[in-house]
N, C-alpha and C positions, 0 to 999 in steps of 0.2 A: 868385380873391382879388383885390380891387381895391387901389389904391395906399394908401388909408388903413389897411386891414388889414395891409398889408406894413409900414407905418410903425409900427403898434402891435406887430407881431412884433419888429421891430428894437429898439423901446424895451424890450420884455420881455427880450430877450436881453441888451441893454446893462445893464439894471437888475439882472438876475440875476447876470451876471458880476461886476458891481461890488459887490453886497451879499451874495450867496450866500443870499438869502432869496426865497421865493415872492413874486410880484409881483401886486398888486391894482390895480383900476381907479382907485382914489383916488390911489394913488402915481403912476400913469402920468399922470393929469390934472394933478397938482401939479408934477411934475418934468420933464415933456416937453411941448413946445409942439405938441400934437396938434390943438388948435383945436376940440375937441368935448367934450361933457359926459361925466362918469363913466358915465352910463347908456348912452350911445352906445358908449363904450369897452367896457363889459360885453357889449353885444350883439355887437360885433366879436370880442371874446375868445371868445364862445360859438361863433362861426363858425370861428375858428382851432382851437378845441378839437375841434369836429366834424370838421375836416379832419386832425386828428392832429398838429398843429404845436405845440400846448401841452397840458399836462396838469395835473391837480390832485393834488399829493402829499398823501396821508393826508387829514386833516380841515382842512388849511389853506384859508383863503379865497382865497389867491393862486394863481397859476399859474407853471409853469416850462416852458422849451422842451423838446420831445422831440428825439431825434436827427434826425427828419425836419424839425423846425423849424429846427434848427441848419443842416441841409443847405440849406434854402431861403434862410436868412439868408446863408450863405457864397456861394451861387450868385448872389445878388443884389448882392453887393459889386461895385460897378462897376469900381473900380480899386484897386490896392494903394497905400495911402497911403505917401508917402515918409517916411523917418525924419527927425526934426528935426535941425537943425544940431548941437546938443550930442550927440545920439545918434550921428550920423555921426562926429563928432570923437572920441567915446569909442572907437568901433570902430577908427579909424585909430591912435589913441594906444596902445590895448591891443595891436594887432597889429604895431606898428612895430618892436618888439624881436625879432620872430621871425627866427631865423637859418637854419632849414631847414624842409623840408616837415613833418616830424614835429612840430616846434615849432608850426607854423601850425595843424596839426590839433588839437593839444592846447589851444592858446590859443583857437581857434575854438569848440571844444566848451564850454570854460569860460565864454567870453564869451556865447555864445548862451543857455546855461542861466541866466546872471545877468540878461540882458536880458529874457528871457521868463518867468523863474521856473518853467520846465518842464524836462524831461529833454532834453538835446541829444544827437543821434545823428549822427555824422559818418563817412562812408565815405571811406577813403583812395582816391585815384585809382589805377586799374588794379589794385586789390588787394581781396581778400575779407577786409578788416580794418576794424573799426569802433571808433571812439573814443566813449566815453560819458561824460557829465558831468551833474551835477545830479540824480542819483537821489533825493537827500534832499528835493528839491522836492515829490515825490509825497506826503510826509507832511503837507504843508500842506493838502492836499485830502482827507486821509483821513477827515474827518468827513462827507464825502459818502457816503451809504449805498451809492450805486451804484458807488463806486470800491473794488473789491476789491483790496487792495494786494498780497497774497501772489502771486496768479497773474501780476500785472504784473511784479513783481520776478523771478519765475521765468522769464518770457518774455524779459526784458531780459538775462538771463544767457546766452542762446543767440545766438551770432553769426549763425547761419543765420536765425533769426527776424528779427534786426535788418536783415540784408541783404535779406531778403524785403520788409520794410517799406519799404526805400528803393528797391527794384527798379523801382517804377513812376514814380520821380521823373524829370521831364523838364525842359525848358528854361524852364518857367514854374512858378509855385507851385501845388501840388496839396494838397487837404485830404481826409483819410479820417476818417470820423466813426463812432464807435460800432460798430454791427453790420457796417459796411463793412470793419472791420479783418480781415485774413486769419488772425491768430492769435486763438484763442478767449479766451485769458487777457487780451487787450488790448481787449476789446469794451466796456469802460467808459471807454475813452480815445479821443482824437483824435490824428491825426498830420498835421503840416504839413511838407511836404518840397519840395525843389527840387534838380535836378541841376546839376552844374558840370563840364563836360567829361566825364571818365571817373569821376567820383565823385558823391556826393550829400550833402545837408545836410538835417537834419530836427529837429523837436522833437515830443515826445510829452507829453501831459498829459490832464487830465480833459476830458470833453466840454464842461464849463462853463469854457471858456478865452476869452481875448480874441483872437478869430480875426483881426481886422484888424491888431492890433499884432504878433501872432505871424507872420502872413504877411509883414508889412513887414520884420521882423527876419530871417526866413529868406531872403527875397529879397536883402536887402542883404549878408548874410554869404556867401551862395552866390556872388554877383557878386564879392565881395572875393576869395574863394579862387580863383575862375576867373581874375581879373586877376593874382594872385600867381603862379599856375602858368604862365600865358601869358608873363609877364615873365621867368620863370626859364628858359624854353626857348630 
């Protein structure tokens, strides 16, 4: 896959995340500075489809990313974009009133779910205990046919499942997409996670999520908790 095809894949992911609609070559030519004609874009989309990175849902003329396409997109994100100054200030203000570790965990989960519009999952340090927030955000994506809500909610009720989701979180942001999920009930979702000392932070949502923004938020919040714990020791 050459660079232009990668740019087209990025544009398809961005467009689909933003609009929730299958993406056609005309839309890509009009809204993204790809520098080529719709006919060339169609040819490149055929290559991407042959490679299993995009697919045609039903009889739509447009295409949507596959889990493999999302994986290539995430792996090609060169760096995690920093949060904007207002976003950083919002985190600092929201967390400023926290008076103990339990309060930090609760505030963090609520904040992360609000920032990302996904389900936030926070593991307490040194404990097999998880704080969950934003489960209602799943209903925003329930029109996605691929998102089977009941098995997701069932899986989220199990602390063991949540701890296993976070068990692979390390010192940098990691992303688990679709069929890569260890729990069968969560294979229509993606998980973005990162460790902080002896705990972990993550968000769970549909595979059609804003990965760049989600990775930035998880990275910022995990670092904030790590600093809070270190300062308290």
